[in-house]
C-alpha positions as CSV (number, residue, x, y, z in Angstrom):
1,X,57.3,14.7,15.1
2,X,53.5,15.0,16.6
3,X,53.5,18.0,14.4
4,X,54.8,16.3,10.8
5,X,52.2,13.2,11.5
6,X,49.3,15.8,11.8
7,X,50.6,17.2,8.8
8,X,50.7,14.1,7.1
9,X,47.2,13.3,8.5
10,X,45.8,16.4,7.3
11,X,47.1,16.1,4.1
12,X,46.1,12.6,3.4
13,X,42.7,13.3,4.6
14,X,42.6,16.3,1.9
15,X,43.4,14.1,-0.7
16,X,41.3,11.4,0.0
17,X,38.3,13.9,-0.2
18,X,39.5,15.0,-3.1
19,X,39.6,11.8,-4.8
20,X,36.3,11.0,-3.4
21,X,34.8,14.0,-4.3
22,X,36.5,13.7,-8.2
23,X,35.2,9.8,-8.3
24,X,31.6,10.8,-7.2
25,X,31.6,13.7,-10.2
26,X,32.8,11.2,-12.9
27,X,30.3,8.3,-11.2
28,X,27.7,11.4,-11.0
29,X,28.6,12.0,-15.3
30,X,28.2,8.7,-15.8
31,X,24.5,8.2,-14.5
32,X,23.4,10.4,-16.8
33,X,24.0,6.9,-19.5
34,X,22.2,4.7,-17.0
35,X,18.7,3.2,-18.7
36,X,15.4,4.6,-18.5
37,X,16.5,8.6,-18.5
38,X,15.6,9.0,-21.6
39,X,19.1,11.2,-22.6
40,X,21.1,9.1,-24.5
41,X,18.9,9.1,-27.6
42,X,19.0,12.6,-27.7
43,X,22.6,13.2,-26.8
44,X,23.1,10.8,-30.1
45,X,20.4,12.5,-32.0
46,X,22.1,16.2,-31.3
47,X,25.3,14.4,-32.3
48,X,23.9,12.7,-35.8
49,X,21.9,16.0,-36.7
50,X,25.9,17.7,-36.4
51,X,27.2,15.7,-38.6
52,X,24.4,15.9,-41.4
53,X,24.8,19.6,-41.0
54,X,28.5,19.8,-41.6
55,X,27.7,17.1,-44.3
56,X,25.2,19.7,-45.4
57,X,27.7,22.9,-45.3
58,X,30.7,20.5,-47.3
59,X,28.4,20.3,-50.3
60,X,27.0,23.5,-50.4
61,X,30.7,24.6,-50.7
62,X,31.6,22.1,-53.0
63,X,33.6,19.7,-50.4
64,X,36.2,23.0,-50.0
65,X,36.2,23.5,-46.1
66,X,36.7,19.6,-45.9
67,X,39.9,20.2,-47.9
68,X,41.4,23.0,-45.7
69,X,40.4,20.9,-42.6
70,X,42.7,17.8,-43.4
71,X,45.3,20.2,-44.5
72,X,45.1,22.2,-41.1
73,X,44.8,18.4,-39.4
74,X,47.9,17.3,-40.3
75,X,49.7,20.1,-40.4
76,X,49.1,20.1,-36.6
77,X,49.8,16.7,-36.3
78,X,53.3,16.9,-37.9
79,X,53.9,19.4,-35.2
80,X,52.8,17.8,-32.7
81,X,54.0,14.3,-33.3
82,X,57.3,15.9,-33.8
83,X,57.4,16.9,-29.8
84,X,55.7,13.7,-28.5
85,X,55.3,10.0,-29.8
86,X,52.3,8.7,-30.8
87,X,51.9,6.6,-28.0
88,X,51.7,9.0,-25.3
89,X,50.2,11.9,-27.4
90,X,47.2,9.7,-28.8
91,X,45.7,8.7,-25.1
92,X,46.6,12.5,-24.1
93,X,44.6,13.8,-26.5
94,X,42.1,11.2,-25.7
95,X,42.4,11.9,-22.3
96,X,41.8,15.7,-22.9
97,X,39.1,15.3,-24.9
98,X,37.0,13.1,-22.5
99,X,38.0,15.8,-19.8
100,X,36.5,18.6,-21.9
101,X,33.5,16.7,-22.6
102,X,32.5,16.0,-18.7
103,X,33.3,19.4,-17.8
104,X,31.0,20.7,-20.1
105,X,28.1,18.5,-19.2
106,X,28.9,19.0,-15.6
107,X,28.5,22.5,-15.8
108,X,25.6,22.5,-18.6
109,X,23.7,20.2,-15.9
110,X,24.5,22.0,-12.9
111,X,22.8,25.5,-14.3
112,X,19.8,23.3,-15.7
113,X,19.3,22.0,-12.1
114,X,19.9,25.5,-10.7
115,X,17.3,26.9,-13.0
116,X,14.9,23.9,-12.3
117,X,15.2,22.9,-8.4
118,X,17.4,26.3,-7.0
119,X,16.4,25.4,-3.2
120,X,16.5,21.7,-3.5
121,X,19.4,19.5,-2.5
122,X,18.4,16.4,-5.0
123,X,21.1,15.8,-7.9
124,X,19.0,16.5,-11.1
125,X,20.3,12.9,-12.0
126,X,19.0,11.3,-8.9
127,X,15.4,13.3,-9.4
128,X,14.7,11.9,-13.0
129,X,16.1,8.4,-12.1
130,X,13.5,8.3,-9.2
131,X,10.8,9.9,-11.2
132,X,11.5,7.1,-14.2
133,X,11.3,4.4,-12.2
134,X,8.0,5.9,-10.7
135,X,6.6,6.5,-14.3
136,X,7.0,2.8,-14.5
137,X,4.9,1.7,-11.6
138,X,1.6,0.5,-11.6
139,X,-1.8,1.9,-12.1
140,X,-2.9,1.9,-8.7
141,X,-6.6,3.3,-7.7
142,X,-7.2,3.8,-4.3
143,X,-10.8,4.2,-3.0
144,X,-12.1,6.0,0.2
145,X,-12.2,8.9,2.4
146,X,-11.2,10.8,5.6
147,X,-7.5,10.1,6.9
148,X,-7.3,6.5,6.0
149,X,-7.0,7.2,2.4
150,X,-4.2,10.2,2.6
151,X,-2.1,8.3,4.8
152,X,-2.3,5.3,2.5
153,X,-1.6,8.2,-0.5
154,X,1.6,9.1,1.0
155,X,3.1,5.5,1.0
156,X,1.9,4.6,-2.3
157,X,3.4,7.5,-4.0
158,X,7.1,6.4,-3.1
159,X,6.2,3.3,-5.6
160,X,4.4,4.7,-8.3
161,X,3.6,8.2,-10.0
162,X,0.1,6.7,-11.9
163,X,-1.8,6.8,-8.7
164,X,-5.7,7.3,-8.7
165,X,-7.4,8.4,-5.7
166,X,-11.4,8.1,-5.9
167,X,-12.7,10.0,-2.7
168,X,-16.3,10.2,-1.1
169,X,-17.7,13.2,-1.3
170,X,-20.7,13.5,1.3
171,X,-19.2,14.7,4.0
172,X,-21.2,17.7,6.2
173,X,-19.5,18.6,9.5
174,X,-16.7,20.7,10.2
175,X,-15.3,23.1,7.9
176,X,-16.9,21.3,4.5
177,X,-20.2,21.0,6.2
178,X,-20.1,24.6,6.6
179,X,-19.0,25.4,3.1
180,X,-21.4,23.3,2.0
181,X,-23.9,25.0,3.2
182,X,-22.9,28.2,2.7
183,X,-21.7,27.9,-1.0
184,X,-23.4,25.1,-2.1
185,X,-20.2,23.5,-3.4
186,X,-19.0,19.8,-3.0
187,X,-17.8,18.8,0.5
188,X,-13.7,19.5,-0.2
189,X,-11.8,18.6,3.0
190,X,-10.9,14.5,2.2
191,X,-10.2,16.0,-1.4
192,X,-7.9,18.2,0.3
193,X,-5.9,16.0,2.4
194,X,-5.2,13.5,-0.4
195,X,-4.1,16.4,-2.7
196,X,-1.5,17.1,0.2
197,X,-0.6,13.6,0.3
198,X,0.3,13.4,-3.4
199,X,1.7,16.7,-3.3
200,X,5.3,17.0,-4.3
201,X,5.5,21.0,-4.4
202,X,7.6,22.5,-1.3
203,X,6.5,21.5,2.1
204,X,5.6,25.2,3.0
205,X,2.7,25.0,0.3
206,X,1.7,22.0,1.2
207,X,1.4,23.4,4.9
208,X,-0.3,26.3,3.5
209,X,-2.7,24.3,2.0
210,X,-3.3,22.2,4.9
211,X,-3.5,25.7,7.2
212,X,-6.5,26.0,9.5
213,X,-7.1,29.1,10.6
214,X,-7.7,29.4,14.7
215,X,-9.4,33.0,14.5
216,X,-11.1,35.8,12.4
217,X,-14.7,36.2,12.0
218,X,-15.9,33.3,9.5
219,X,-12.6,32.0,9.0
220,X,-12.4,30.2,12.2
221,X,-11.9,26.5,11.8
222,X,-11.3,26.6,8.1
223,X,-8.7,25.4,6.3
224,X,-7.0,27.4,3.6
225,X,-7.0,24.5,0.9
226,X,-10.9,24.0,2.0
227,X,-11.5,27.9,0.9
228,X,-8.7,27.7,-2.2
229,X,-11.1,24.7,-3.5
230,X,-14.5,26.2,-3.0
231,X,-13.7,29.3,-4.9
232,X,-12.2,27.2,-7.6
233,X,-15.4,25.1,-8.1
234,X,-17.4,28.3,-8.2
235,X,-14.6,29.6,-10.8
236,X,-14.5,26.9,-12.8
237,X,-18.2,25.2,-12.6
238,X,-17.6,21.9,-11.1
239,X,-15.3,19.8,-8.1
240,X,-13.5,17.9,-10.6
241,X,-12.1,21.3,-12.8
242,X,-11.4,22.9,-8.8
243,X,-9.1,19.6,-8.0
244,X,-7.5,19.8,-11.7
245,X,-6.4,23.4,-11.3
246,X,-5.2,22.5,-7.8
247,X,-3.3,19.5,-8.5
248,X,-1.5,21.8,-10.9
249,X,-0.5,24.2,-8.4
250,X,0.7,21.3,-5.9
251,X,2.5,19.4,-8.7
252,X,0.3,16.4,-7.5
253,X,1.8,12.9,-8.5
254,X,-1.1,11.3,-9.9
255,X,-4.7,12.3,-9.4
256,X,-7.7,12.9,-7.1
257,X,-11.1,12.2,-8.4
258,X,-14.3,12.7,-6.4
259,X,-16.5,9.7,-6.5
260,X,-19.2,11.7,-7.9
261,X,-20.4,15.3,-9.3
262,X,-23.4,15.4,-7.9
263,X,-24.4,16.9,-4.6
264,X,-25.4,13.9,-2.1
265,X,-26.7,13.6,1.0
266,X,-25.7,10.4,2.7
267,X,-28.7,8.0,4.9
268,X,-28.3,5.3,7.4
269,X,-31.1,3.2,8.5
270,X,-30.2,1.4,11.8
271,X,-31.3,-2.0,13.3
272,X,-34.0,-0.7,15.2
273,X,-35.8,1.1,11.6
274,X,-34.9,4.5,12.9
275,X,-33.2,6.8,9.8
276,X,-30.2,9.5,10.0
277,X,-29.7,12.1,7.1
278,X,-25.9,13.6,7.2
279,X,-22.6,11.8,7.7
280,X,-21.7,13.8,10.5
281,X,-24.6,12.5,12.6
282,X,-24.2,8.8,11.2
283,X,-20.8,8.7,12.5
284,X,-21.8,10.0,16.1
285,X,-24.9,7.5,16.5
286,X,-24.3,4.8,18.7
287,X,-26.5,2.3,17.5
288,X,-25.1,-0.3,15.1
289,X,-25.7,0.5,11.3
290,X,-28.0,-2.2,9.0
291,X,-27.5,0.1,5.7
292,X,-26.8,3.3,3.9
293,X,-28.1,5.4,1.2
294,X,-27.6,8.3,-0.9
295,X,-29.9,11.0,-1.7
296,X,-30.4,11.3,-4.9
297,X,-30.1,7.7,-5.4
298,X,-27.7,6.4,-8.0
299,X,-25.6,9.2,-8.7
300,X,-23.2,9.3,-11.6
301,X,-19.7,8.3,-11.7
302,X,-16.8,10.3,-13.5
303,X,-15.8,9.4,-16.6
304,X,-12.0,9.6,-15.5
305,X,-12.6,7.3,-12.6
306,X,-14.2,4.7,-14.3
307,X,-11.6,4.5,-17.1
308,X,-8.7,4.7,-13.9
309,X,-10.3,1.8,-12.9
310,X,-10.5,0.0,-16.7
311,X,-7.0,0.8,-16.8
312,X,-6.2,0.0,-13.2
313,X,-2.9,-2.9,-12.3
314,X,-4.1,-2.9,-8.6
315,X,-7.4,-1.7,-7.0
316,X,-7.2,-0.5,-2.9
317,X,-10.0,0.0,-0.8
318,X,-9.5,1.5,2.7
319,X,-8.5,1.8,5.4
320,X,-11.2,3.9,6.4
321,X,-14.9,4.1,8.6
322,X,-16.6,1.6,6.8
323,X,-19.8,3.4,6.7
324,X,-19.0,6.9,6.3
325,X,-15.4,6.8,4.2
326,X,-15.5,3.5,2.0
327,X,-19.3,2.1,1.5
328,X,-20.3,5.8,0.1
329,X,-17.7,5.2,-2.6
330,X,-19.9,1.9,-3.8
331,X,-23.4,3.6,-3.3
332,X,-22.1,4.9,-6.7
333,X,-23.3,2.0,-9.4
334,X,-20.7,3.2,-12.3
335,X,-18.1,2.7,-10.0
336,X,-19.4,-1.1,-8.3
337,X,-19.9,-2.4,-12.3
338,X,-16.3,-1.1,-13.6
339,X,-15.2,-2.7,-10.0
340,X,-16.6,-5.9,-11.1
341,X,-15.2,-5.8,-14.8
342,X,-11.5,-5.5,-13.6
343,X,-9.3,-7.9,-14.0
344,X,-6.9,-6.4,-11.1
345,X,-6.3,-7.5,-8.1
346,X,-8.4,-6.0,-5.2
347,X,-6.9,-5.0,-1.9
348,X,-9.3,-4.5,1.3
349,X,-7.8,-2.7,4.0
350,X,-9.0,-3.2,7.4
351,X,-9.5,-0.4,10.7
352,X,-6.8,-0.9,13.3
353,X,-9.8,-0.6,15.7
354,X,-13.0,-0.8,15.8
355,X,-15.4,2.7,15.9
356,X,-18.3,2.6,18.6
357,X,-21.1,2.5,16.7
358,X,-20.7,1.6,13.0
359,X,-18.4,-1.2,13.7
360,X,-18.8,-2.4,17.1
361,X,-17.6,-5.9,17.4
362,X,-17.2,-6.4,14.1
363,X,-14.2,-8.7,12.9
364,X,-12.3,-8.6,9.7
365,X,-14.5,-11.1,7.7
366,X,-17.8,-9.1,9.2
367,X,-16.4,-6.4,7.5
368,X,-16.2,-7.9,4.3
369,X,-20.2,-9.4,5.0
370,X,-21.2,-5.5,5.8
371,X,-19.9,-4.7,2.3
372,X,-21.3,-8.0,0.6
373,X,-24.7,-6.9,2.6
374,X,-24.7,-3.4,1.3
375,X,-24.1,-4.5,-2.3
376,X,-26.8,-7.0,-2.5
377,X,-29.1,-4.0,-1.5
378,X,-28.4,-3.1,-5.0
379,X,-28.4,-6.6,-6.8
380,X,-25.0,-7.6,-6.4
381,X,-24.5,-11.0,-5.1
382,X,-20.4,-11.3,-6.1
383,X,-17.7,-10.2,-3.9
384,X,-15.4,-7.5,-5.1
385,X,-12.1,-8.1,-3.2
386,X,-9.7,-11.4,-3.4
387,X,-6.9,-10.4,-1.0
388,X,-7.1,-8.7,2.8
389,X,-4.5,-6.5,4.4
390,X,-4.9,-6.7,8.4
391,X,-2.9,-5.7,11.4
392,X,-1.0,-8.1,13.1
393,X,-1.6,-8.6,16.6
394,X,-1.0,-5.9,19.1
395,X,1.7,-5.0,21.1
396,X,0.3,-3.6,24.4
397,X,0.8,0.0,24.5
398,X,-1.2,2.8,26.9
399,X,-2.6,4.3,23.6
400,X,-4.5,0.6,23.1
401,X,-5.6,0.8,26.4
402,X,-7.1,4.0,25.8
403,X,-9.1,3.1,23.0
404,X,-10.1,0.0,24.9
405,X,-11.5,2.5,27.8
406,X,-13.5,4.3,24.7
407,X,-15.4,1.3,23.3
408,X,-12.8,0.7,20.7
409,X,-11.1,-2.5,20.4
410,X,-8.6,-4.0,17.7
411,X,-10.2,-5.3,14.6
412,X,-9.4,-9.4,14.9
413,X,-8.4,-11.0,12.0
414,X,-9.9,-14.7,11.0
415,X,-7.4,-15.3,8.9
416,X,-8.3,-19.5,8.4
417,X,-11.5,-18.5,7.8
418,X,-10.9,-16.0,5.6
419,X,-8.5,-18.2,3.8
420,X,-10.8,-20.9,3.6
421,X,-13.3,-18.6,1.7
422,X,-10.5,-18.2,-0.9
423,X,-9.0,-15.0,0.5
424,X,-5.4,-14.3,0.2
425,X,-4.5,-12.8,3.6
426,X,-2.0,-10.9,5.0
427,X,-1.1,-9.5,8.7
428,X,1.8,-7.4,9.1
429,X,2.5,-4.5,11.6
430,X,1.2,-1.5,10.4
431,X,0.7,0.8,12.8
432,X,3.0,3.8,13.7
433,X,5.3,3.3,16.7
434,X,6.2,6.6,16.9
435,X,4.4,7.9,20.2
436,X,1.4,10.3,18.8
437,X,-1.9,10.9,20.5
438,X,-4.1,8.5,17.8
439,X,-3.6,5.2,16.7
440,X,-3.1,5.6,13.3
441,X,-1.6,3.6,10.2
442,X,2.3,3.9,9.3
443,X,2.4,5.5,5.6
444,X,5.6,3.5,4.8
445,X,4.5,0.0,6.5
446,X,0.8,0.3,4.9
447,X,2.0,0.9,1.4
448,X,5.0,-1.4,1.5
449,X,2.5,-4.4,2.5
450,X,0.0,-3.3,-0.1
451,X,3.1,-3.4,-2.8
452,X,4.3,-7.4,-1.3
453,X,0.8,-8.2,-1.9
454,X,0.3,-6.9,-5.5
455,X,3.5,-8.6,-6.4
456,X,2.5,-11.9,-4.8
457,X,-0.7,-11.7,-6.2
458,X,0.9,-10.7,-10.2
459,X,3.1,-14.1,-9.5
460,X,0.2,-16.3,-9.1
461,X,-1.5,-15.1,-11.5
C-alpha cells in the first residue's frame, strides 16, 4: 500500500509539473500579445504582406493556382468529413493549427533569445516588457558627483531609461588627479562610477571597469575605467566623446555628461578670508567655507546637458558633498539658467550626515541657504528647488555613533520651517540597513522616495 501511495504521489506531482509547465508556456506565448511590446503590429504587417504577395501571384498567373487550390481543398474536405463529422473535425483542425502556430513562435523566439542573451536566464518577452516600461519612464536629470550620484542612479534605472547624469569634473585627488596632471585630461573618476551604475552589461565587464590595481609600477591606485576613459579622451579629443564611446561598451541606460568640457580648478574662500585651490584640499579643510568658484570663471556647458534639462520631467540634485560635489555644477552659468527656466519638479536630496569642515552644524534649511548664497554671488536671487528629500530620524546604531565620534552628526530636517517657506518635504528611511563599513544611502529606497515625490508633485500640478 505504501509503495502504491508513493507511486501515485510521484505520478500526481509529475502531471502537476507537466501541466504547470504547459500553462506557463501558453502564458509566455500569449504574453507576446500584451500592449507596448511593438510586436503585434509587425506580425499583422507580415500577415498582410503574405496575403498581398499571394494576391499578386494569383493575378500574375490569371487565377489558375487559385482554382487548383480550391479543387484540392474540396477534395481533402470530402475525404476528411467522410471519416469524422464536421462538429468534431472543425475544432480539431483549428486546435492543431493553433498548436503549430504556438510551437513555431515559441521555437523561433527561443532561437532569437539564445542568440541575443545566451547566458542570461531572463525570458526575451520579459526583457522586452521591462524595456518598454522603462522607455515610457520620465526624463530624469540627476546632477551631482561622488558616490552619492552613482548610488541614486543605480536605483533610478529601475524606473526609467531616460536618465541624464550631469557630473562635476573638478576632482584632483587620487587616480583622477594623477591622470589629470600627467595626461592633461579631465578627471574621469566620478563619471566612471556613474557609467558603472547605469550599465546593463554583464557584471564581469562592470567589475572590470571598476577594478583598481593594487600593485605594479605606475599602475597602483589606478582603476581600469579611469585609464580606459583617459585613453579614449586622448583618442577622441574630448571627454564627452570618450564617455559616449564608453557608454556603448557598457550598454549604459541613459547618458552621462560632464558639467563642462573646460579643464577647471575649484577654489574655496574660507570664512577667515583664506583661499584654497583644488577639490582635494578643500575637502580636507577643517574651516568653514564662505564661497567657492572656478578657474577659469564661468565655464561653458555642453549643449546636450542643456537640452536634457530643457526636456526634463524631473530634476534632482544630490546626495553628495555640498561644496565639492553639488555646488560645482552650479558654477556653470548656463546650467543654472537652464534650471531656472525649467518647469519640471526639482528635488534637493540632503546628505545623511554633516561633513566635518564643509557643513559642520548645518541643517537641511541651512544647506539650501548655502546654495542660495552661492547663487546670489552670480546675481541669481531666485531659488531653484521646490521639494526636499531627507532622512527620517536615525535609529541608534554603532555606525552612527562611530560617525559622531569623528565629528559628523545626522543632518536635521526642520520640516515645519521648510514647509512654511513653500517647499514640499518628504522624510523617509533612506540609508541601508545592511551592515556596511560606511553610512550610505540605499539606492532602492532613495529612488523609490524620489519617484514618490515626482508622482505627488505631478498630481498637485
